[in-house]
Structure formats: C-alpha cells, structure tokens
C-alpha positions as CSV (number, residue, x, y, z in Angstrom):
1,M,-75.1,42.9,-45.0
2,A,-72.8,40.3,-46.6
3,Q,-69.5,40.3,-44.8
4,K,-66.3,40.9,-46.8
5,T,-63.7,38.1,-46.9
6,D,-60.1,38.7,-47.5
7,P,-58.9,37.3,-50.9
8,P,-57.1,33.8,-50.7
9,A,-53.6,34.0,-50.2
10,S,-51.6,33.2,-53.3
11,A,-49.3,30.2,-53.3
12,P,-45.7,31.1,-52.9
13,A,-43.6,31.7,-56.2
14,E,-41.1,29.1,-57.0
15,E,-37.4,29.7,-57.0
16,P,-36.6,30.7,-60.6
17,A,-34.4,27.8,-62.6
18,W,-31.5,30.0,-62.8
19,K,-31.4,30.7,-59.0
20,Q,-31.6,27.0,-58.1
21,R,-28.8,26.4,-60.3
22,A,-26.5,29.2,-59.0
23,V,-27.5,28.2,-55.4
24,E,-26.4,24.5,-56.5
25,R,-23.4,25.5,-58.1
26,S,-22.2,27.7,-55.3
27,T,-23.0,24.7,-52.8
28,K,-21.1,22.1,-54.4
29,A,-18.0,24.4,-54.9
30,A,-18.0,25.5,-51.1
31,K,-18.3,21.6,-50.5
32,L,-15.2,20.7,-52.8
33,R,-13.2,23.6,-50.9
34,A,-14.3,22.1,-47.8
35,E,-13.2,18.3,-48.3
36,Q,-9.6,19.6,-50.2
37,R,-9.0,21.4,-46.9
38,V,-9.9,18.3,-44.8
39,E,-7.8,16.4,-46.9
40,R,-5.1,18.8,-46.6
41,F,-5.1,18.3,-42.8
42,L,-5.4,14.4,-43.0
43,D,-2.6,14.4,-45.1
44,A,-0.4,16.4,-43.0
45,A,-1.1,14.4,-40.0
46,Q,-0.3,11.3,-41.7
47,A,2.9,12.7,-43.0
48,I,3.9,13.3,-39.3
49,I,2.9,10.2,-38.0
50,T,4.8,8.5,-40.4
51,E,8.0,10.4,-39.6
52,K,7.5,10.2,-35.9
53,N,5.9,6.8,-36.0
54,T,3.7,7.8,-33.1
55,T,0.5,9.5,-32.9
56,D,1.9,12.1,-30.4
57,F,1.6,15.3,-32.2
58,T,0.1,19.0,-31.7
59,V,-2.6,20.2,-33.7
60,Q,-0.3,23.3,-34.3
61,E,1.9,21.0,-36.1
62,V,-0.7,19.5,-38.5
63,V,-1.9,23.2,-38.9
64,D,2.0,24.4,-40.0
65,R,2.2,21.3,-42.0
66,S,-1.0,21.8,-43.8
67,R,-0.2,25.6,-44.5
68,Q,-3.9,26.2,-43.1
69,S,-5.4,28.4,-40.0
70,L,-5.9,27.0,-36.7
71,R,-9.5,28.6,-37.5
72,S,-10.0,26.4,-40.4
73,F,-8.6,23.2,-38.5
74,Y,-11.7,24.1,-36.0
75,Q,-13.9,24.3,-38.4
76,H,-13.8,20.7,-39.3
77,F,-12.5,18.8,-36.4
78,D,-13.2,19.3,-32.5
79,G,-9.7,18.7,-31.6
80,K,-6.8,16.2,-32.1
81,H,-9.2,13.1,-31.2
82,E,-11.6,13.5,-34.0
83,L,-8.7,14.0,-36.6
84,L,-7.1,10.8,-35.3
85,L,-10.4,9.0,-35.4
86,A,-10.8,10.5,-39.0
87,L,-7.8,8.7,-39.9
88,F,-8.2,5.8,-38.0
89,E,-11.7,5.1,-39.8
90,D,-9.9,6.1,-43.6
91,A,-7.3,3.4,-42.4
92,L,-9.9,0.8,-41.6
93,R,-11.9,1.5,-44.9
94,R,-8.6,1.0,-46.9
95,S,-8.0,-2.0,-45.1
96,A,-11.2,-3.6,-45.7
97,E,-11.1,-2.6,-49.4
98,Q,-7.5,-4.5,-49.4
99,I,-9.1,-7.8,-47.8
100,R,-11.9,-7.7,-50.4
101,A,-9.6,-7.4,-53.3
102,A,-7.3,-10.2,-51.8
103,A,-10.2,-12.7,-51.1
104,A,-11.6,-12.1,-54.2
105,G,-8.9,-14.4,-55.7
106,Q,-10.0,-17.4,-54.0
107,S,-13.1,-19.3,-55.6
108,D,-14.1,-21.5,-52.4
109,P,-15.9,-19.2,-49.5
110,L,-14.0,-20.8,-46.8
111,A,-10.6,-20.0,-48.7
112,R,-11.8,-16.2,-49.0
113,L,-12.7,-16.1,-45.1
114,K,-9.3,-17.8,-44.3
115,V,-7.8,-15.0,-46.4
116,A,-9.6,-12.3,-44.6
117,V,-8.9,-13.5,-41.6
118,T,-5.2,-13.9,-41.8
119,L,-4.8,-10.6,-43.7
120,L,-6.6,-8.7,-41.2
121,F,-4.4,-10.2,-38.4
122,E,-1.3,-9.2,-40.2
123,L,-2.7,-5.7,-40.8
124,S,-3.5,-5.4,-37.5
125,R,-0.7,-6.6,-35.4
126,P,2.0,-4.5,-33.6
127,D,5.0,-4.2,-36.0
128,P,7.3,-1.1,-35.4
129,S,8.9,-1.4,-39.2
130,A,5.3,-1.1,-40.6
131,Q,4.7,2.1,-39.0
132,R,1.1,1.4,-37.8
133,P,1.1,3.8,-34.6
134,L,-2.8,4.6,-35.6
135,F,-3.5,0.6,-34.6
136,T,-0.7,0.1,-32.0
137,D,-1.1,3.5,-29.9
138,F,-4.4,4.8,-30.7
139,A,-7.1,2.1,-31.3
140,P,-6.6,0.4,-27.7
141,Q,-7.4,3.8,-26.2
142,L,-10.4,4.3,-28.5
143,L,-11.5,0.6,-27.8
144,T,-11.8,2.0,-24.0
145,S,-13.0,5.4,-24.1
146,H,-15.0,5.5,-27.1
147,P,-16.6,2.4,-27.8
148,A,-19.2,3.5,-30.0
149,E,-16.9,5.5,-32.4
150,V,-15.0,2.0,-32.1
151,K,-18.3,0.3,-33.9
152,I,-18.9,2.7,-36.4
153,A,-14.9,2.6,-37.7
154,H,-15.1,-0.9,-38.1
155,A,-18.4,-1.1,-40.0
156,P,-16.6,-1.5,-43.4
157,L,-14.9,-4.6,-42.3
158,L,-17.9,-5.9,-40.4
159,V,-20.0,-5.5,-44.0
160,L,-17.1,-7.5,-45.5
161,F,-16.9,-10.4,-43.1
162,T,-20.7,-10.6,-42.8
163,E,-20.7,-11.2,-46.9
164,L,-18.0,-13.5,-46.5
165,M,-19.8,-15.8,-43.9
166,T,-23.2,-15.6,-45.7
167,E,-21.5,-16.9,-48.9
168,A,-19.8,-19.9,-46.7
169,E,-23.4,-20.4,-45.1
170,A,-24.9,-20.6,-48.7
171,A,-22.1,-23.1,-49.7
172,G,-23.1,-24.9,-46.5
173,Q,-19.6,-24.5,-45.1
174,L,-20.9,-23.2,-41.8
175,R,-22.1,-25.0,-38.8
176,E,-25.7,-25.4,-38.5
177,G,-27.7,-22.4,-37.1
178,T,-24.6,-20.3,-37.2
179,S,-25.6,-16.6,-37.7
180,P,-23.3,-15.0,-40.6
181,R,-23.2,-11.5,-38.9
182,R,-22.7,-12.8,-35.3
183,A,-20.1,-15.1,-36.7
184,A,-18.4,-12.2,-38.5
185,A,-18.4,-9.9,-35.5
186,L,-17.0,-12.6,-33.1
187,V,-14.2,-13.6,-35.8
188,M,-13.4,-9.8,-36.3
189,Q,-13.2,-9.1,-32.4
190,T,-11.0,-12.4,-32.0
191,V,-8.5,-11.5,-34.6
192,L,-8.1,-7.7,-33.6
193,F,-7.9,-8.2,-30.0
194,V,-5.3,-11.0,-30.6
195,A,-3.2,-9.3,-33.1
196,Q,-3.4,-6.0,-31.2
197,S,-2.2,-7.9,-27.9
198,N,0.3,-10.1,-29.6
199,G,3.4,-7.9,-29.0
200,V,6.8,-8.8,-28.1
201,A,7.0,-11.6,-25.2
202,E,8.7,-11.2,-22.2
203,D,9.9,-14.7,-22.3
204,E,12.4,-14.4,-25.5
205,S,11.9,-18.4,-25.7
206,A,7.8,-17.6,-26.4
207,H,6.8,-17.7,-30.0
208,P,3.9,-15.0,-30.7
209,L,0.9,-16.4,-32.3
210,E,0.8,-16.6,-36.2
211,A,-1.9,-16.0,-38.6
212,D,-2.4,-19.5,-39.8
213,E,-2.7,-20.3,-35.7
214,V,-5.4,-17.7,-35.5
215,W,-7.2,-18.9,-38.6
216,D,-7.4,-22.4,-37.3
217,F,-8.9,-21.6,-34.0
218,C,-11.5,-19.4,-36.0
219,A,-12.4,-22.0,-38.3
220,L,-13.0,-24.7,-35.7
221,G,-15.5,-22.1,-34.1
222,I,-17.4,-21.8,-37.4
223,S,-17.0,-24.2,-40.1
224,R,-18.8,-27.7,-40.3
225,G,-16.6,-30.5,-40.3
C-alpha cells in the first residue's frame, strides 16, 4: 500500500507592496523624530557649554534646556560622557570640513599640508577667548580614558591628512619611502599634542610655540629637501 506524503509546503507569501511602503514610511518618520530629539539635546548642551565656558554641567540642565524628558535623554545617550563624545565628534568633523575648505585654496600639495597643519594647531590649542572647552577640558580626559573612542572621533581628520599626504607623495614632495597614512597620523598626533599642551607658561618670559614653528618641525620630518 502506497504511503501518503504531505503536500509540499507553500512558499511564504511576500508582504504586499502597500504594506512595505507603509512600514518604510513609518520607519523614516520615527528616525526623523529621533534625529530631531538628538539634535535638540546636542544644541542644548552646546548652548550651556558656550554660556559657562566649561563642560561642567548636569544631564538635568541639558534636559531642561532642551524641553524634553529625562527618559528621552537616556533613550539616546548612556549618560553625559556619551553626549560630550557626540559633541566632540561633531566638532572634529566640522574642523575637518573647515580645514579641507581652507587647504583647497592652495594649488601646491605641500602648501595645502601647511594650511592644514597650521589651522589644526590654531583650532586645537587652549584659548579662553575662543570658548573651546571640549578641546581643552574634555579631550585630554578622553585621550587617557577612552583611546578607542578618540581614534573614531579623529577619523575624519585622519582621512583628510592622508589625502593631503598622498597628493604630496604623488607630486614627489615627501621623503622617499614615506607612508602617507603613517605620516598623516604622526603629524596629526604631533600637532594635537603640542597644541593642547601649549598653555600659558609659568615663566612669563617664555614664548608659547606658534603654528609656523610646528609646521616647520613637521615639514622637516616629511618633506623631501
């Protein structure tokens, strides 16, 4: 007697196109609302930093200033540290864009590198009148406590400096055997360290380093001749 077999399982029906469109529209709307809430928190924190000229503030102050809820804040950030990190990353991204635009005004690759180095130095050094506590207060702490996060935050700058080094290499302006990416990382780290440690000297007769001096030092290490 022949054994009965079950009929083959039918393939699952695809979601109707109208349902896919509705879900996609709903997802986009939810994403937009989340982005707007995040921006309000970031804008509130930046306003407080600008007013106080310090990163010493509370999460509740940010929540109150943004006119949102504490629950909403913790839906988007683990805490104040992650909020500051977001602001720091955004500041570095904008710095990279500013440096790229300034360097583009030079036709010579080495001249573009000089603009990038000197402008990065100016943007990173302590300057009470410029109100940059993210760089003067938060960045040094972050460097020692969360080096992996620092690496991610500096990625846009590293990409830019690597591009500039590659252009200089193609023009025959770098030392023979120089790796553009390694040179970019070394120059960046040198500029940032010197800038952020170049505060007011205890000896009033001492002169803080200037951007041109930092460039001359870097240029001696990377340029041909």
